[in-house]
N, C-alpha and C positions, 0 to 999 in steps of 0.2 A: 345155390348151383354152381360156387368154384370148383367143384371136382371134376367136372367136366373138362377145363381147362390142362388138369394135371393129367389125364389121360395121354397116352401116343397116338403119334400121328395116326399110325392106319386107324386104329380104333376110334378115333374121331372120326374121319374120313369114313369109314362104314357105319357109326351109329345115325351119321345124316343123313347118309346117300339112304338108307334103309328106313330111317321113319319118312325122309319124303319124295323119294321116288315111291317106296314098298307103299306106305300111307295113298298116294297120287292113284295108284293105279288099285289097290284096294277100294279104294273109295267111289273111283271111276264105276265101276262094278256092281259097290251097293247103294253109289247112291245118284247114279246119272239116268235111271228111272224116275225115281220121287221126285226129283230137280224139274224134270221135264214136264212129268205130271201137274206137279203144282204149277207150272206156266202155259198147261194145256196145249192150246194151238197156237199161242202168240209166237212159242219160238221158232216153229216151222216155218211161218209165213213173214219171216225177218230174220232170218238164218243171218244173211250179209250183214244187215246195221247192227244183228249181236255180235258177228266178228269183226265190225268194226270197235265197236264198244270195250270187247277184249283187249284189241290191239292199243288201243289207244290209254287203256288202264296199264299191259305192260309196259309199256313206254315210262310211263311215270312210275309205276316198280323199279323198269330197269335201270334210271336214271337214280334212284333213289339208293338202288343196291351199289352201282357204280360209285357214286359217292362216300358211301359209309366205307366202301372197301379198300378206297385213294384215304380217308381219314383214317383210317387204321395202320396201311402203311406209312403213311407220315407219322403216327406217332411211332409205331417200332423204328425209324430210322432216326427219330429225334431220341431216341433213349440208344439206341447204338451212340450217337453222336455225343451223350450225355457221360457215357461211358469212357470215350475217348480222348472226352475233354478231363476228366476224372484222371485218366493215366497221362496226360498230358503234363498236366499242372502237379500231379506226386512227382514224374520224372524233373520238371524245373526245380524243385526244391530237395530233392534228394542230391544234385547238380550244385546249387547253392551253399547247401550243408557241405561239403565234399571240400569245400575252399576254406571254410571255418579254422580255427587254431584243434590240434588235438590238446584235449583227450576229446572236448565238446562232438567234434565230426565223427568220430568213431561208434560214439557210445549211440549218438542219435541213429548213425547208420544203421547198428544194428538193430536199436528199434523200427527204423523203418523197414527192414530185412524181415525181422518176426511180423510185422503187421500186413507185410504182402503178401508171407505165405500164408496166414492165416486167414485171408480175405480170399485168396485165390483157393485154396484148401476147404474151409468151412465155412465162414461168411457167405461168401456168394449163395451157395446154396440153401443157408437158413433167411439169405433177404430172398428167397424167391417165395416165402411165405409171407411178405411183409415183415419180418423182424428185423430190428436192427441188433446186431449180435453185441451186447454188453462189451466183451471181449476189445474187439474192434475200436469201441468207443473208447475203454479205457487203454488201450495202448496211445490211440491220439493223445488223450489228455497228457499220459506220460512224455510222449515228443514235445508237445505246446510247453509243458511245464520246464523240461529240459534248458528247450532254447529259450525260454522265458527269464532261467537264472544264468546265463551270459551277460558278461561287465566285460564291454570292447575297451582295449587298452590304448588304440588310438584311432585316428581318422579312418584306416583300409578297413579295420574291422567293425567301424560305427557303420560304414557304407554295407558291408557284407552281413552284418547282423540287421540291419531292416531291410534289406532285400530279401532274406532269406523269413524273415517274419513274413514281409507281401506275401513268398511263395506260399507260404502255411497258408494262412489266410484263404488265398485264393482258391489253395488244394481242397482246404475245409469247405468253403463256400461249395465250391464244382460235388463236392460227396454229398453234401446234405442235399442239393438239386436233386442228382441222382437216387437217395434216398425215399427224397417226397414224391419221386415217379413211383415206388414199385406196386401200388394199388391203383394204377392209370389203365384204364377201360374204358369202351364204352357203356355209359348211363343203361340203367335196365329196362327203362322205356325206350329206348331205340332197340333194342333187342326185341322187345316185344312185338312194334310195329314192323319190323322185319318180318316174321314170323307168321303174325296175323296177314301182312300184306302177301305171304308165299299164300298161306290156306286160300285167302280170297283169290288171288289167281287160278290156282288150280281147281277151284268149285266155278269158276268161270268158262275153265276149258269144258267143265261136262254140259253145258246148257247149248253146247254146239252139235251139232248133228252132222257126224261122216260115217260113214259106210263104205267097210263094214267094222265092227267094234275092234278089229284087231289093229286096224292103219290109225284108229282114235288112241287105241291106248300106247301104239309107238309113239305117236307124236306128243301124247301127253307125258311119257316118259322123257322124250328127248327136253323136251322144257322145265321137268322136274330135276331132271339131269344138272342143267345149267344152275339151276337154283341154287343149289343142294353143293356144286361145286362151290358155288359165289359166297354161301353162308360159311363152308369149311374152310376157305379160305380167309373170310373175317375173323373165322373162330381163333382160329391159330396164330393171329398176331393180335389180338385183343390187346392182350395181357402179355406184353412183352418179355419180362422175367419168368415167367411159367411153361411149361411143355418143352415139346422136344425142339422148335422152332422160338427156341427161347435166344436172348441177348446173354452171350458169354462173355468171362473178364478177358477174352484174346491180349487184349492191348497191356493187359498187367502182364497175362505171361511173357507175351514179348517183353517188356520191362526187368520182369525176373531175368529169362534167359540173357539181354543185356547187361545186366548186373555180372550174373555168374561168368560170363563174358571177360570183362573190364577185370573183375576179381581174378580170373585165370591169367590172363595176360599182366 
């Protein structure tokens, strides 16, 4: 089912709303009479009690839906923060490298620029599929290997070298955390609970007698529309690195623009 997260947001919304709202209305036309016939006269005699029962269920399902939506949003925000933390660590490492003696600082700066360009132009789109591109790993190892070969000549260079090495470790650590979050998302069992809960909620609406049928259809469609919008909201945030509403490398793009501006100046 991962393909559904890659669809455009407008098509996801159309698909979700068509299935939930359309399915609810079609289901009411086809199933309301058989359901009421199954319960015989009981529902008519206790219509108010049935309404109270449906209301209680709706509260529990609404709370569940809201909590899942909040969890999905917090996970999305967390992934945005991971990207910003990684970009900040990258920038700090680049600044530490710039004060090391030449030609080391120039060589590593060139490798960092290549890494940044490849990350923005190629690796980011590949990472949306949960792939850790080997070229970025190779460039990262090249940077680490080149820095490890440096031999400080005095106390000042020793301090700068250790600081740069600490920043490199911080950057790679934050990068690893971001890579590990690429396949984050709600567990499948939670999606099944949301879907089955929506189906049960709609089925309960069929048990209430509201005349005329047109009014009942309008009320059913309003509740189904709200459920559909909430599920659509959860859907577009469930996998933060996939789809139109995805986490973008804006922090790295900003670093790149600052880098080019400093070089031009």
